[in-house]
KETIBA-493273 format. One line per 3 residues: their letters; for each residue x, y, z of C-alpha. Coordinates in pm, whole numbers. Layout:
// KETIBA-493273
A = X/Y/Z | ... $
//
This chain:
// KETIBA-493273
XXX = 430/-6763/2524 | 112/-6822/2360 | -73/-6502/2237 $
XXX = -430/-6459/2072 | -644/-6232/1878 | -800/-5933/2115 $
XXX = -1108/-5746/1978 | -955/-5426/1968 | -700/-5530/1714 $
XXX = -921/-5636/1421 | -816/-5375/1216 | -434/-5498/1256 $
XXX = -272/-5644/966 | -151/-5997/1090 | 93/-6055/804 $
XXX = 225/-5711/784 | 232/-5647/1210 | 241/-5978/1385 $
XXX = 361/-5912/1685 | 133/-5639/1713 | -179/-5824/1587 $
XXX = -188/-6052/1887 | -135/-6010/2236 | 85/-6243/2498 $
XXX = -154/-6445/2723 | -195/-6314/3076 | -122/-6660/3278 $
XXX = -382/-6688/3544 | -141/-6869/3831 | -40/-6689/4105 $
XXX = 325/-6571/4005 | 208/-6409/3673 | -47/-6205/3815 $
XXX = 212/-6062/4054 | 438/-5991/3782 | 169/-5830/3583 $
XXX = 59/-5638/3888 | 438/-5526/3947 | 501/-5410/3604 $
XXX = 151/-5212/3600 | 303/-5023/3926 | 638/-4973/3791 $
XXX = 504/-4786/3508 | 287/-4579/3734 | 589/-4506/3964 $
XXX = 820/-4432/3669 | 555/-4187/3517 | 469/-4029/3868 $
XXX = 837/-3960/3958 | 840/-3696/3690 | 510/-3585/3801 $
XXX = 327/-3792/3474 | -59/-3898/3552 | -227/-4184/3446 $
XXX = -589/-4113/3397 | -923/-4163/3151 | -883/-3874/2938 $
XXX = -571/-3668/2816 | -757/-3334/2926 | -694/-3460/3306 $
XXX = -393/-3664/3257 | -96/-3736/3079 | -117/-4063/3020 $
XXX = -447/-4285/2925 | -460/-4694/2909 | -742/-4780/2691 $
XXX = -675/-5140/2727 | -501/-5363/2995 | -336/-5559/2735 $
XXX = -57/-5292/2765 | 62/-5460/3064 | 72/-5801/2937 $
XXX = 292/-5679/2654 | 517/-5510/2888 | 597/-5798/3070 $
XXX = 649/-6022/2799 | 849/-5790/2625 | 909/-5507/2774 $
XXX = 1023/-5197/2551 | 930/-5359/2259 | 614/-5454/2426 $
XXX = 563/-5098/2502 | 593/-4973/2142 | 371/-5267/1984 $
XXX = 99/-5160/2273 | 107/-4801/2126 | 122/-4905/1759 $
XXX = -222/-5141/1877 | -384/-4830/2019 | -355/-4954/2366 $
XXX = -227/-4653/2500 | -233/-4256/2442 | -15/-3972/2559 $
XXX = -48/-3596/2595 | 354/-3569/2461 | 460/-3892/2382 $
XXX = 819/-3734/2378 | 789/-3679/2752 | 638/-3996/2881 $
XXX = 949/-4223/2695 | 1205/-3962/2845 | 1066/-4039/3216 $
XXX = 1071/-4391/3119 | 1453/-4382/3057 | 1535/-4182/3290 $
XXX = 1394/-4451/3538 | 1581/-4728/3365 | 1234/-4869/3331 $
XXX = 1197/-5217/3200 | 1328/-5522/3239 | 1585/-5681/3017 $
XXX = 1469/-5865/2728 | 1566/-6095/2443 | 1631/-5818/2129 $
XXX = 1465/-5867/1829 | 1760/-6084/1561 | 1971/-5886/1351 $
XXX = 1875/-5879/972 | 2063/-5852/690 | 2091/-5501/515 $
XXX = 1951/-5515/206 | 1961/-5137/73 | 1607/-5056/81 $
XXX = 1482/-4688/196 | 1157/-4623/382 | 899/-4468/155 $
XXX = 969/-4129/-12 | 663/-3992/12 | 695/-4038/411 $
XXX = 921/-3697/440 | 609/-3525/279 | 446/-3552/642 $
XXX = 766/-3464/841 | 891/-3168/674 | 700/-2833/533 $
XXX = 903/-2941/227 | 935/-3280/94 | 1301/-3288/4 $
XXX = 1422/-3298/308 | 1467/-3569/568 | 1720/-3643/860 $
XXX = 1859/-3392/1131 | 1942/-3016/1145 | 2121/-2725/1295 $
XXX = 1939/-2397/1399 | 2086/-2082/1365 | 2103/-1979/1751 $
XXX = 2362/-2242/1802 | 2689/-2162/1889 | 2973/-2367/1796 $
XXX = 3279/-2403/2005 | 3582/-2607/1879 | 3872/-2761/2022 $
XXX = 4148/-2956/1879 | 4187/-3297/2047 | 4384/-3637/1967 $
XXX = 4243/-3938/1922 | 4413/-4292/1905 | 4485/-4406/1585 $
XXX = 4422/-4784/1512 | 4592/-4842/1218 | 4747/-5174/1156 $
XXX = 5103/-5193/1054 | 5402/-5373/1035 | 5631/-5084/1114 $
XXX = 5509/-4975/1485 | 5662/-4661/1427 | 5557/-4578/1079 $
XXX = 5249/-4357/1245 | 5227/-4160/1548 | 5026/-4374/1824 $
XXX = 4775/-4041/1792 | 4656/-3815/1564 | 4455/-3446/1580 $
XXX = 4074/-3422/1550 | 3894/-3078/1530 | 3649/-3148/1812 $
XXX = 3323/-2901/1755 | 3027/-2894/1999 | 2720/-2646/1907 $
XXX = 2537/-2525/2219 | 2147/-2596/2230 | 1904/-2399/2023 $
XXX = 1699/-2141/2139 | 1335/-2186/2090 | 1216/-2283/1778 $
XXX = 924/-2384/1583 | 805/-2569/1268 | 897/-2265/1048 $
XXX = 1263/-2329/1155 | 1293/-2653/1040 | 1397/-2650/671 $
XXX = 1618/-2385/730 | 1768/-2586/1028 | 1817/-2890/794 $
XXX = 1936/-2661/511 | 2208/-2557/749 | 2286/-2904/851 $
XXX = 2341/-3001/453 | 2542/-2667/412 | 2802/-2759/731 $
XXX = 2817/-3096/523 | 2900/-2964/177 | 3141/-2707/323 $
XXX = 3314/-2994/531 | 3377/-3197/204 | 3481/-2901/-5 $
XXX = 3161/-2890/-236 | 3166/-2591/-478 | 3178/-2470/-833 $
XXX = 3352/-2731/-1074 | 3370/-2978/-752 | 3275/-3360/-868 $
XXX = 3079/-3488/-572 | 2942/-3818/-510 | 2595/-3845/-271 $
XXX = 2588/-4173/-163 | 2384/-4343/-54 | 2102/-4118/-208 $
XXX = 1891/-3919/39 | 1572/-3731/-34 | 1688/-3489/-262 $
XXX = 1804/-3157/-94 | 2153/-3233/-68 | 2211/-3310/-429 $
XXX = 2025/-3023/-574 | 2175/-2791/-289 | 2549/-2918/-441 $
XXX = 2442/-2829/-781 | 2340/-2488/-706 | 2683/-2464/-570 $
XXX = 2733/-2505/-918 | 2883/-2911/-863 | 2825/-3196/-1074 $
XXX = 2658/-3455/-873 | 2629/-3817/-942 | 2419/-4012/-654 $
XXX = 2327/-4381/-624 | 2096/-4571/-438 | 2005/-4981/-461 $
XXX = 1598/-4857/-439 | 1449/-4821/-770 | 1147/-4663/-658 $
XXX = 1328/-4458/-406 | 1567/-4331/-728 | 1235/-4280/-943 $
XXX = 1080/-4061/-614 | 1375/-3833/-641 | 1439/-3791/-966 $
XXX = 1149/-3642/-1000 | 1248/-3355/-725 | 1544/-3285/-901 $
XXX = 1361/-3253/-1229 | 1088/-3008/-1037 | 1417/-2813/-867 $
XXX = 1581/-2717/-1249 | 1914/-2922/-1177 | 1870/-3260/-1366 $
XXX = 2141/-3124/-1576 | 2401/-3128/-1292 | 2258/-3390/-1089 $
XXX = 2279/-3807/-1205 | 2122/-4054/-989 | 2172/-4404/-1047 $
XXX = 2068/-4733/-940 | 2293/-4989/-813 | 2312/-5396/-808 $
XXX = 2411/-5409/-438 | 2310/-5315/-108 | 2655/-5166/-72 $
XXX = 2805/-5019/-334 | 3088/-5284/-540 | 3368/-5206/-787 $
XXX = 3126/-5359/-1036 | 2886/-5114/-962 | 3045/-4805/-997 $
XXX = 3421/-4719/-1035 | 3454/-4347/-1074 | 3621/-4137/-812 $
XXX = 3515/-3790/-719 | 3678/-3489/-506 | 3365/-3483/-233 $
XXX = 3151/-3761/-77 | 2898/-3676/112 | 2606/-3875/322 $
XXX = 2328/-3772/481 | 2196/-4013/789 | 2194/-4349/650 $
XXX = 2519/-4538/831 | 2263/-4696/1124 | 2011/-4881/888 $
XXX = 2354/-5039/729 | 2456/-5221/1052 | 2826/-5286/1193 $
XXX = 2930/-5501/856 | 2752/-5269/606 | 2876/-4972/803 $
XXX = 3294/-5138/737 | 3172/-5181/378 | 3026/-4866/333 $
XXX = 3385/-4680/445 | 3590/-4950/207 | 3304/-4774/-97 $
XXX = 3439/-4464/47 | 3776/-4522/29 | 3816/-4680/-319 $
XXX = 3550/-4344/-482 | 3723/-4075/-297 | 4000/-3942/-493 $
XXX = 4322/-3869/-345 | 4362/-3591/-150 | 3964/-3533/-152 $
XXX = 3750/-3492/139 | 3441/-3705/281 | 3110/-3542/495 $
XXX = 2913/-3788/628 | 2638/-3747/889 | 2524/-3962/1161 $
XXX = 2356/-4105/1457 | 2581/-4256/1726 | 2609/-4387/2058 $
XXX = 2634/-4073/2298 | 2774/-4090/2654 | 2456/-4196/2860 $
XXX = 2428/-4503/2596 | 2334/-4842/2854 | 2127/-5164/2817 $
XXX = 1834/-4957/2868 | 1868/-4763/2516 | 1969/-5109/2315 $
XXX = 1593/-5234/2481 | 1443/-4892/2378 | 1594/-4940/2045 $
XXX = 1448/-5272/1987 | 1108/-5115/1809 | 1360/-5003/1553 $
XXX = 1544/-5350/1461 | 1181/-5517/1471 | 986/-5274/1266 $
XXX = 1231/-5012/1062 | 1577/-5132/1006 | 1656/-5536/1069 $
XXX = 2014/-5437/1050 | 2038/-5131/1272 | 2334/-5068/1463 $
XXX = 2431/-4692/1630 | 2844/-4708/1649 | 2994/-4552/1908 $
XXX = 3256/-4227/1811 | 3545/-4497/1892 | 3399/-4745/1671 $
XXX = 3389/-4547/1405 | 3735/-4390/1463 | 3847/-4787/1426 $
XXX = 3637/-4887/1136 | 3828/-4597/918 | 4134/-4616/1081 $
XXX = 4148/-5022/1005 | 3961/-5096/708 | 4040/-4782/466 $
XXX = 4349/-4566/368 | 4138/-4253/520 | 4137/-4067/854 $
XXX = 3876/-3876/1048 | 4029/-3504/1096 | 3697/-3361/1234 $
XXX = 3393/-3430/1455 | 3049/-3193/1510 | 2839/-3289/1741 $
XXX = 2462/-3140/1781 | 2255/-3363/1943 | 2030/-3107/2105 $
XXX = 1955/-3003/1740 | 1900/-3296/1632 | 1637/-3361/1902 $
XXX = 1448/-3046/1853 | 1430/-3160/1457 | 1264/-3476/1593 $
XXX = 997/-3305/1833 | 933/-3082/1507 | 924/-3366/1272 $
XXX = 655/-3499/1532 | 418/-3244/1532 | 421/-3190/1179 $
XXX = 356/-3607/1144 | 55/-3557/1418 | -95/-3279/1167 $
XXX = -49/-3472/883 | -197/-3790/990 | -516/-3777/786 $
XXX = -286/-3682/474 | -76/-3979/546 | -350/-4223/603 $
XXX = -477/-4109/246 | -154/-4219/148 | -164/-4530/228 $
XXX = 29/-4599/550 | -183/-4767/764 | -270/-4631/1129 $
XXX = -13/-4922/1305 | 283/-4784/1086 | 148/-4409/1179 $
XXX = 165/-4521/1555 | 515/-4667/1451 | 657/-4385/1330 $
XXX = 532/-4109/1609 | 686/-4360/1825 | 1029/-4353/1669 $
XXX = 1021/-4006/1647 | 962/-3947/2010 | 1194/-4226/2103 $
XXX = 1468/-4085/1892 | 1393/-3690/2080 | 1358/-3879/2443 $
XXX = 1748/-4044/2354 | 1912/-3761/2172 | 1803/-3509/2516 $
XXX = 1947/-3712/2744 | 2234/-3832/2516 | 2150/-4139/2476 $
XXX = 2249/-4069/2173 | 2439/-3847/1941 | 2427/-3647/1669 $
XXX = 2761/-3604/1427 | 2921/-3467/1126 | 3230/-3670/1056 $
XXX = 3525/-3493/776 | 3742/-3775/636 | 4069/-3729/434 $
XXX = 4320/-3950/291 | 4551/-4059/584 | 4845/-3897/401 $
XXX = 4649/-3550/422 | 4556/-3590/740 | 4901/-3647/875 $
XXX = 5060/-3340/664 | 4830/-3149/876 | 5027/-3311/1204 $
XX = 5041/-3610/1399 | 5103/-3671/1769 $
//
C-alpha cells in the first residue's frame, strides 16, 4: 500500500524508523472507508467491553486518539500498526498495560503478515537502558517477589532422544515442576530485591558456591556475575558485543569483584569451539534465549552441552509460550521482531525439552514457573521508564524509541498476566546423571 508523510511525523527519523515515519494511504473508495470505520468501531468496542473509554483528555478518558492515522495503520498492519501508531504519538493511554490487556482479551486485530524473521547477530540492547528501568543499573530481566509461595510436584515428561536402541532409554523422565503463586502488592522499592531473588534461584539451581568454576553465557547486565563472585565462585562471562562488554566490565570494577569475574568478547553470535574451549561446573544464563531465534536456541544449547563439565549443572531463565499462546499472540509480538529482536522466537516448554533431548547430551530436570512475578516486574519497569523519560532522552534515546520501549514493557506485562507467555527457570544436567535419579 502507498504511504505518505503526515505533518505530525516531521520529527521521526525516516532512516531509523521507516514504518513509523510514514502512514499507509487511506483509500477513498467505499470499501476502504467501510473498513476504516469498522476498525475504528472494533477498537472502541474492545475497550468498552472492559470498561475503558476513548475521549479527548486522559483526565476523563482511558485512551486519547490524537490522530486518525491510528486507524489507517490498524487497517493496514493490525497489531504492528497499533504499535507503530503509539511510537508515532498518534494515541495515548492512561494505563497502557490495561489497554493492551483489553485488546488481547477480545482477540483484537485481523491477521496480518508478520515481519520476516531476521538473523541473530549477537548484539545487545544498549547497556544504559537498564539505568531507566531499574533502581540499580546492573540489573535486567525478570524477578521473584518474596510474597510468592512455591509448590513443587514431580511430573513426567516425554523423552525425545534419538537412539538406534529403542529400549536403551525410558520413554519418559522425571522433572521437578515448581509453580510460584502470585505476589502480594509490590512497589518500586521491591524491584531489585525481586531481581536478586531470581538470580539467586538460578545460582542455587546451578550449584554456584565457593570455589566453583562458573560461566555466565551470554553476559547480562552484571548482577549475575557479581553475585556469583560474591559467593566465592570464579566467573567467566562471554558476549559477542564489545560495547556491551566494556559497559558491564565497568560495573564489575565498581562492585570490587574484578579479580573473580573475567569478561571475554567472542567472535561469533553463538560461542563456537574456536571461540571458547573451557569447561565449567556451573553455567547460568539470564533472559537471552528469545532473541536468538529457533536456530540460535539450538546452537546455544549445543554450546552449553560442550562447555558443561560432566556432572555439572546449568540454569537458564527465559520467557516462553504460555498456555494461552495463540495466533493473536504472534500478531501482538510482531513489534518485537520488527524493531527489537529480528530473530525473536518464544519457544514452548515442549520445544525446549525436544531441543535439549535431541541436540545435546543434557536433560531438563527442573522447571520453575513465575509468570505473575515477571508481569509485576514489567509493570514496575514501565513506571520507572516513564519517570526517567527525560533522563533517557538526555542519554540519546529518541522519543520514538522511548515509546517503543514503553509499549514493549506494557505488552510483556499484558501477555504474562493473561498467560500468553510464561516465565521459566530451567535446570539442566547431563543425561547420565539425570538418569541415575530415576526415569519412568
